[in-house]
C-alpha positions as CSV (number, residue, x, y, z in Angstrom):
1,X,-8.8,55.0,27.2
2,X,-6.8,57.8,28.8
3,X,-9.0,57.9,32.0
4,X,-8.8,54.1,32.1
5,X,-5.0,54.1,32.1
6,X,-4.9,56.7,34.8
7,X,-7.3,54.8,37.1
8,X,-5.5,51.5,36.5
9,X,-2.0,52.8,36.9
10,X,-1.5,50.9,40.2
11,X,-2.9,47.7,38.6
12,X,-0.3,48.1,35.9
13,X,2.3,48.4,38.6
14,X,1.3,45.0,39.9
15,X,1.3,43.5,36.4
16,X,4.9,44.8,36.0
17,X,5.9,43.1,39.2
18,X,4.4,39.8,38.0
19,X,5.3,39.8,34.3
20,X,8.3,42.1,34.1
21,X,8.8,45.6,32.8
22,X,9.4,44.5,29.2
23,X,5.7,44.3,28.3
24,X,5.0,47.9,29.5
25,X,8.0,49.2,27.5
26,X,6.6,47.4,24.4
27,X,3.2,48.8,25.1
28,X,4.7,52.3,25.5
29,X,6.7,52.0,22.2
30,X,3.7,51.0,20.1
31,X,1.4,53.5,21.9
32,X,3.6,56.3,20.8
33,X,3.7,55.0,17.2
34,X,-0.2,54.8,17.3
35,X,-0.4,58.3,18.8
36,X,1.2,59.7,15.6
37,X,-0.8,57.6,13.2
38,X,-4.1,57.9,15.0
39,X,-4.0,61.3,16.8
40,X,-6.9,60.7,19.2
41,X,-4.9,57.8,20.8
42,X,-3.6,59.0,24.2
43,X,0.1,58.6,23.7
44,X,1.0,61.4,26.1
45,X,-1.1,59.7,28.9
46,X,0.9,56.5,28.5
47,X,4.1,58.5,28.9
48,X,2.8,60.1,32.1
49,X,1.9,56.7,33.4
50,X,5.4,55.5,32.5
51,X,6.8,58.5,34.4
52,X,4.6,57.7,37.4
53,X,5.6,54.0,37.4
54,X,9.3,55.0,37.1
55,X,9.0,57.3,40.2
56,X,7.5,54.3,42.0
57,X,10.7,52.3,41.1
58,X,8.7,50.0,38.9
59,X,10.4,51.1,35.7
60,X,13.6,52.9,34.7
61,X,13.3,56.7,33.9
62,X,15.9,56.2,31.2
63,X,14.0,53.2,29.8
64,X,10.7,55.2,29.7
65,X,12.4,58.1,28.1
66,X,14.2,56.2,25.4
67,X,11.3,53.9,24.6
68,X,8.9,56.8,24.2
69,X,11.4,58.8,22.2
70,X,12.0,56.0,19.7
71,X,8.2,55.2,19.5
72,X,7.3,58.8,18.8
73,X,10.1,59.2,16.2
74,X,9.1,55.9,14.5
75,X,5.5,57.1,14.1
76,X,6.6,60.6,12.9
77,X,9.0,59.1,10.3
78,X,6.3,56.7,9.0
79,X,4.1,59.8,8.3
80,X,7.1,61.7,6.9
81,X,7.8,58.9,4.3
82,X,4.1,58.7,3.6
83,X,4.0,62.4,2.8
84,X,7.3,62.1,0.8
85,X,6.2,59.1,-1.3
86,X,2.4,59.3,-1.5
87,X,1.6,62.9,-0.7
88,X,3.9,64.4,-3.3
89,X,2.4,62.2,-5.9
90,X,-1.1,63.6,-5.2
91,X,0.2,67.1,-6.0
92,X,2.0,65.9,-9.1
93,X,-1.1,64.3,-10.5
94,X,-2.7,67.7,-10.3
95,X,-6.4,66.7,-10.0
96,X,-7.2,68.8,-6.9
97,X,-3.8,69.7,-5.7
98,X,-1.2,70.9,-8.2
99,X,2.6,71.6,-8.6
100,X,2.0,75.3,-7.7
101,X,0.7,74.3,-4.3
102,X,3.5,71.8,-3.9
103,X,6.1,74.6,-4.6
104,X,4.5,76.8,-2.0
105,X,4.6,74.1,0.7
106,X,8.3,73.3,-0.2
107,X,9.1,77.0,0.1
108,X,7.2,77.4,3.4
109,X,9.0,74.4,5.0
110,X,12.3,75.7,3.7
111,X,11.7,79.0,5.5
112,X,9.9,77.8,8.7
113,X,10.4,74.0,8.7
114,X,13.1,73.9,11.5
115,X,11.0,76.0,13.9
116,X,7.7,74.1,13.1
117,X,9.3,70.7,13.6
118,X,11.0,71.8,16.8
119,X,7.7,72.9,18.3
120,X,5.5,70.2,16.8
121,X,5.4,67.9,19.9
122,X,4.1,70.8,22.0
123,X,1.2,71.4,19.7
124,X,-1.4,68.7,20.1
125,X,-3.6,68.2,17.1
126,X,-1.0,69.2,14.5
127,X,1.9,66.8,15.3
128,X,0.9,64.3,12.7
129,X,0.2,67.0,10.2
130,X,3.6,68.5,10.6
131,X,5.3,65.1,10.1
132,X,3.2,64.5,7.0
133,X,3.7,68.0,5.7
134,X,7.5,67.8,6.2
135,X,7.4,64.8,3.8
136,X,5.3,66.6,1.3
137,X,7.5,69.7,1.7
138,X,10.6,67.5,0.9
139,X,12.4,68.4,4.1
140,X,15.8,66.6,4.2
141,X,15.6,63.4,6.2
142,X,18.5,64.2,8.4
143,X,16.8,67.5,9.4
144,X,13.5,65.7,10.0
145,X,15.2,63.2,12.3
146,X,17.4,65.7,14.2
147,X,14.7,68.3,14.9
148,X,11.9,65.8,15.5
149,X,14.2,64.0,18.0
150,X,15.0,67.2,19.8
151,X,11.2,68.2,20.0
152,X,10.2,64.7,21.2
153,X,13.1,64.6,23.8
154,X,12.0,67.9,25.2
155,X,8.3,67.2,25.4
156,X,8.6,63.6,26.6
157,X,11.3,64.5,29.0
158,X,9.0,67.2,30.4
159,X,6.1,64.8,30.9
160,X,8.3,62.2,32.6
161,X,10.0,64.8,34.8
162,X,6.7,66.3,35.9
163,X,5.2,62.9,36.6
164,X,8.1,62.2,38.9
165,X,7.9,65.6,40.6
166,X,4.2,65.4,41.1
167,X,4.2,61.7,41.9
168,X,1.7,62.0,44.8
169,X,-0.6,64.3,42.8
170,X,0.1,63.1,39.3
171,X,-3.6,62.6,38.4
172,X,-4.0,66.4,38.9
173,X,-1.1,66.8,36.5
174,X,-2.9,64.6,34.0
175,X,-6.0,66.8,34.2
176,X,-3.8,69.9,33.6
177,X,-2.4,68.4,30.4
178,X,-5.9,67.5,29.3
179,X,-6.9,71.2,29.6
180,X,-3.6,72.3,28.0
181,X,-4.2,70.0,25.0
182,X,-7.7,71.2,24.5
183,X,-6.7,74.9,24.7
184,X,-3.9,74.2,22.1
185,X,-6.3,72.3,19.9
186,X,-8.9,75.1,20.0
187,X,-6.2,77.7,19.2
188,X,-5.0,75.7,16.2
189,X,-8.5,75.3,14.9
190,X,-9.2,79.1,15.3
191,X,-5.9,80.1,13.7
192,X,-6.5,77.6,10.8
193,X,-10.0,78.9,10.3
194,X,-8.8,82.6,10.2
195,X,-6.0,81.7,7.8
196,X,-8.4,79.8,5.5
197,X,-10.8,82.7,5.6
198,X,-8.1,85.2,4.6
199,X,-6.8,82.9,1.9
200,X,-10.3,82.4,0.4
201,X,-11.0,86.2,0.6
202,X,-7.7,87.0,-1.1
203,X,-8.4,84.5,-3.9
204,X,-11.9,85.9,-4.5
205,X,-10.5,89.4,-4.7
206,X,-7.8,88.3,-7.2
207,X,-10.5,86.5,-9.3
208,X,-12.7,89.7,-9.3
209,X,-9.7,91.8,-10.3
210,X,-8.9,89.4,-13.1
211,X,-12.4,89.6,-14.5
């Protein structure tokens, strides 16, 4: 879908001229909600297209920025409340996850939560996990809203700004972000795998010492 949006950006420009900008703003808003709930969805690409169309005077930069910000924040808060209401219950039931694990998550988010939420929009592949984890970790709602909004504003603002600056070569910019997202995703997977390996090794060692 991302490639389709890129190749059809000029067609979207014509549709905006015929039907008005409202429908693209609506599409942008729900795209950024969907990007949080269904991570493969190319929400960033829609923002880039919005920035491109704004630089062509088809949309308002401020409108693209605000619409994408509120869309992303809405999606993140849906996941936050899902983690807060449903995720915590899974730990409290104690079948696979238990209260000990929940306490560790709460402690971790209390210690690193602000930094992680602030950087979450720049880390493709874990944005949704951070929002969900923040709910499970019982992060205060005002802290979640403030730090998520700052992170979203910085990232989305960067996308829109670069789309405007590289207006004539914005498809190359899109390809750059595709590579960037893949590199970040690979790093996240590698770091997670290493962390899991160390955790499992540590638990096995503790089990052997106990026996």
